[in-house]
N, C-alpha and C positions, 0 to 999 in steps of 0.2 A: 327402648331397650339396646343395656351396655353391650358392651365392643368386651371378646371373651381377654382378659386377660392373663397376658407372657408369663406362659409358668414359671414356676420359680429355680429360682440358678443360671435362667437364660439368662438373665444380665453378666453375671461372673464365665458362662461360657462364653460368650466372646469374646475373637480376634482382638488382644489389645494393641493400639499406633505404636509402630516400631517407633525408639526412639529415635530425632532428628538424628544424621552423620557429621560427627566430629566435626570442626576444621583444622583440617590442615595448616600447620604453621608454613608461610613460602619458607624455603630451602636459605641459609644463607650464607650470602656471594662469599667465596676462594679467597680469603684472603691471598697477597700474595706477596711471597715472602722478599727484602730490603736485595736491590740487587740482582732479584732471578734472571730476569732477563739477559743483566751482561755476563751471565753464568752459565747458563743456557746457551747460547753465545759461545761464549770464552771455548765451553764442549766440542761446540761445531766444530770448532776452526782448531781444537785441537787433532781432533780427529782426521780431518781433511788432514793432516799434514803426517799424520801418521800411515794416515794408505797416498799418501804422494809419496814417504819413508821406502815402505815397504816394493810397490807399482814398482822401481827404476832397477831391483832389487831382484825381481824375476824374471823369467823369459817371455812376457806378457813383453814387455817396450823395454828397451835399449836402453842404458843409460846417456848412451851418448847423445838423444836425443830428448828425453826427460832425464835431466841430473837430481839427483835424492832432493829432499826437501834439505836435510843439514847442509846440504850446498849449498844450494840457490844463498837461504839465509847469512849463512859464512863470507857468502861474493856479496851482497846488499850488505852485512857489516859494514863489509870493508872500505865500499861505496861509500858512504853514512860519511866516512872519514876522510871523502875528498871534497875541498873544495868544487872538484867541477860538475859533483853534485847536485851538489845543494846551489848551484848558479843553474842546472837546467830546472830544476825541481822549480829557482823564484821565474826565469825568464813560462814554464807552462803556470801558471799561477797570475803570473800578468797577466797574459793573455786569458785566463779566463776571466781570473774579474773586471779584466778592464771590458771585453764584451760581454759581459753578462751586465754592465753595468748600462752604458749601452743598451743593448737590446732591451733592461727595464725599466727605465729610464721614455727610452722610445714610446714602449709597446703601453708603458701605464695614461699619457699624453696620448696617445693618439686612441687608444680604449676610450680612455674617457669622453675626451671629444666626437666619435664615431659612434660609439655606446647613447649618449644622453641624446642622438637627437637621429628619431628611426628614422628619418631621411636617407639619412648617410649611412647607418647601419644599412637598410634595404638594400640602395645604390651599390653596396660597396661585397657583401654580400658572395658576390658569385666573384667575385677578384680576387678576396681569401681560401675559396673553396679551392681556386683553382691552381695560388701559391705554396701554399700553408705544404701540399703535400710531397708537394719536391724536396727530394733527401738532399743536405744539403750537399754530403758527395759528390752528389754530381754537379757541385758546383769549380768545383776543383779545377778544372782546366781552364776556368771562368777567370777565377781569384789568380793560379799560376802567371795568366793571359797579362790580367789587368797590373800586379800586383808585386810578380814576382815570388822570390822565396824571403817575402821579406816578411814580418809579423801583421803588418795590414791584410795580406793574404789568411792568417788563421782566424783575425779578428773580422774578416766579410761571412767568414765562413760559421762562425761561434753566434751572429751578431740574428742570422740568420736563422740557424736552427733554433738558439733562447724568445725570440724574438718574438716568431709561432706559440708556441705553451705561454708567452706567458698573454699573449694578447686576446688571445679567445676566453681565457680565464679572466679576462678583466670584462671582457663583455655583457659574457657571463653573469660577471658581479654586478653590473650595472645595471640587466634588465631582469635582474631577483629585489629590483623590488616593490616594498608590498604598496600597493597600491592604494591601502588607503595612507599611510602613512605618508605617501607620495600628495593627495587632495585634501591630508588634514595639515601639511607643509605647504601647499599653496593657498589653503584657503587663512590663514597665519599670514601672510603676506609674504614671507620669505620667498627672496630671490633667488636667480640662477644657485651664486658659488654658493647661497647658506643654503642651501637645498644639494649641492655636493659634500658639502663639509659636513653638514653635519645627520646626513640621507642617506644618500648614497657609497661617498665613504668609508663610515661605517659596515656596509651591506658588502662592499667588494672587497670590502682587504683581505677576510679568509679566500675568494678567489683567489687574487694578486698574493697573497704568499703560497697557497698553490703552487701555483704559477711559478715561482720562482726556486724550488723544493723541484719543481719539474726541470724545470728549466737551467737551475745549473747542472746537477747529472747530467743534461743535455750536452751545456757546455764547455762541460770540460769529456764526454769525452769530444768532439768535436776538434778542441783543441787541442789532446795526443794525435786522434786522427791526425789532422792536420801536418802536428810535429810531424808525422812518421810518415806521410806522406809528400809531402813542398819539400819539406828537411827546412822549417824552420827551428829557431832556439826553443828545446823544449825536453824534457822527457820522450816523447815520439823520437827528437832525430837518435837520440841515445843510444835508443834502442833498434833502430834502423842499420845504423854506426854499429851495432855489437851483435847486431846479425849475417852484415855482409863482411863479418870478421871471421864471425865461423866461431864466437864464445857462448853457447846452448844457457849457459848457469848467467852470465852475466842478462841475457833477453828475458830469465823469468827471473832474477832479483829485479831487474829492471820492473817487469811484468806485474810482480809484486809491492813496487816502490808503487806503481799509479792505484793501485785496487788499494793497495792504506792509503793515498789521498784522496780516493772517492769516497771513504768511510768518513775522514777529517772534515769533508765539503758536510755529506749529506747530516754527523752530529753536529757541522755548524750550525744549519740551515735549521736542522729542528728544534734548537737551542733560541736561535730569533724567531720562530714559529710558535716558542712556548708560553715567549717573552711579551712581542709581538700581542697575541692573542692572547691575554691573559682572561681578559673582561672576555672569551665564547665560553658559551657552552662545551664544545670539542673538549678543550683546551682542560677546563674546568676541571671536564668528569675524566679524564685522565688523568691529572696529581691527582682525586681521589681516591683514585682506587690504591 
């Protein structure tokens, strides 16, 4: 007995399978215009200066306490034409650079010495967590007691503040060693110094540069703060003198100068980072965008 055959036209009546969905091509990344970030930053600065120029001319704030931006910039231009201003800038940069260099050197030496020895790192962890949160400004009375108003008091605060920024990053970098790479290096008979040079140093270098970038900003802040509070030579001392003399336009002009100095320091450190870490994927990807 044969099975009944399907009625004619049944095959054509069956619904056809839907076609596979077309693959969407991934969206193309937007290309940044050359200098686009700089244009945006410049636009933000100009907008800020425009608001600053308008606000003191309204009843909101008295021009006696907040001079217009045009007056402040004119005062800053006058100051930049004097040798006293550049002497103060030089004193500030000298204290900042020397303090940062000492802090980075000490942090690298101690970070590698302690970070590569697990026992030392475990024994010093509680001490680090106790000392690191202490604000550097809390040490100002101690710095004055020990060094007076000399530049050494400023260096004490700068070194203490910048040291922890770099030291902690170095510890993290040393601890981020790939265990497989470490075991391979040991299997090939590399000694301690060879492992530090060829394995630990390249791994910790990005962390170190990050610590230097953070430490440079903190060191500049503490340099200005110490000069402002203690009275050691520099832009901070000039701000304190202008404030006590009742010259708000000079105060704001010097504050703007410290801001420009901070931007210059950050730009320089970023350029150093791109040069030193040009082999790192993060820097290569940043350059490719």
